[in-house]
C-alpha positions, -999 to +999 in steps of 0.1 A: -104+091+244-074+093+266-058+064+247-059+085+215-044+115+234-016+095+248-008+079+214-010+112+195+008+135+219+043+122+213+039+129+176+032+166+184+063+167+206+085+151+179+072+175+153+082+205+174+116+189+181+122+184+143+110+220+136+133+235+161+164+214+155+165+202+119+175+230+094+157+232+061+179+218+034+192+240+006+173+237-026+181+241-063+211+218-068+196+204-100+207+229-126+180+249-143+151+231-126+143+259-101+142+284-130+113+265-147+078+270-133+060+239-122+036+226-150-001+228-145-021+199-131-037+193-165-003+187-181+008+163-154-024+143-157-021+142-195+015+130-192+007+103-167-023+091-187-001+087-218+022+064-198+006+029-200+029+017-173+015+044-149-021+035-157-014-001-148+008+008-118-018+031-103-046+006-108-024-021-092-016+001-062-053+010-059-064-026-059-037-035-034-049-007-011-085-019-016-074-053-001-052-037+025-078-013+039-107-037+034-090-066+053-072-043+077-103-025+089-123-057+093-097-081+106-102-070+143-139-076+140-132-111+125-109-121+154-132-107+180-163-125+165-146-157+157-124-163+187-140-141+214-108-121+219-111-089+238-102-056+221-073-049+245-058-083+241-062-082+203-045-048+201-014-063+218-010-086+189-021-065+159-003-034+169+033-048+168+024-068+136+013-037+118+042-016+131+071-040+127+061-062+098+048-032+079+080-012+085+103-042+075+083-048+044+083-012+032+120-008+039+129-042+025+108-037-006+126-005-014+160-020-007+155-051-028+140-031-057+171-008-057+194-038-058+175-058-084+166-028-104+203-021-112+202-051-135+167-046-149+145-017-139+114-038-143+122-055-110+107-024-094+074-038-105+082-075-106+091-075-069+058-062-056+039-084-080+057-115-068+055-105-031+018-099-034+012-132-051+031-151-023+010-131+003-023-144-010-022-180+003-007-167+036-035-142+039-061-168+032-046-190+059-051-162+084-088-164+079-092-201+073-073-218+101-091-229+133-067-215+159-064-178+170-027-182+178-019-199+145-038-173+126-022-143+144+012-160+140+008-162+103-006-127+100+027-109+101+039-125+069+013-111+045+016-077+061+053-077+055+050-089+019+021-066+012+041-035+023+069-041-002+049-023-030+051+012-016+087+022-022+090+008-058+056+021-068+063+056-057+098+056-072+086+045-106+059+072-105+086+098-099+107+083-127+079+086-153+076+124-149+099+155-148+114+168-116+089+196-112+060+171-116+070+146-089+050+162-060+018+164-081+024+129-096+027+115-060-005+132-050-023+117-080-011+082-071-022+086-034-055+100-046-061+067-064-049+047-034-073+066-011-103+066-033-101+029-043-085+016-012-097+036+018-129+048+001-142+015-013-123-013+004-138-013+039-173-004+026-172-032+001-159-058+026-187-049+050-213-049+023-201-083+011-203-097+046-239-085+049-248-101+016-232-134+026-248-135+060-280-153+050-259-182+036-230-183+060-243-168+092-216-159+116-189-169+091-200-143+065-172-120+075-146-148+071-157-155+035-160-118+027-124-114+037-113-144+017-130-130-014-114-096-009-079-111-005-082-127-039-084-093-055-046-092-049-042-116-078-058-090-100-035-064-086-004-085-094-015-089-130-015-051-135+020-048-120+032-073-147+014-053-174+030-021-161+064-037-164+059-044-201+061-008-211+081+006-181+115+008-199+101+027-229+081+051-207+111+058-185+132+065-215+106+091-228+102+108-194+109+146-194+138+161-175 
């Protein structure tokens, strides 16, 4: 309990610091936008559904979140059961991996997508697709090698590669809608991420482990994680499908 308090308290202090020292930026620099009322939710949903690129993009992101939350929630149990690592020791490894590899991947994905997207906007979707495909064999190695230190040493790479999707996915979602639709479009995208990823991913991984237990015994969680990781290949396919109509959908996006 006190560990949660100690970890959470600095966030409250930083929030107060930001509130008291950072001024609210001026709004309305986009001519005419503030004079137009935001469209209703139904209109935003209808527009996004018309965009084939968004349908594939949202499904790809949801599937990637399914893998991320599924594997992420059960990876500690896997390491503890397989290698007999204590919770405190494991946290010293997984914490920095999640923090630093995830941050580098998210920043690097956005940076590279901006650079490559200047030549061809489809790189905003090609990049996460390629990164996710490369991450699959690395993720499988994490759960299939026989050494804890080798496994944990590899683990940062798929985390880094997997995080590259976030910036480009959100940016393309914004590009497909009008300025007054971006907040709602973002919330719809994250609704898909949370429903498919957080809502189904951990539950399905645990269920699969239970179903495999009669055949694989103590290794059932290992093979459940391997199967879940392979869903990332399905995810990458939808990113490529989304790229096929991205240019046309961006060209037809409202102001």
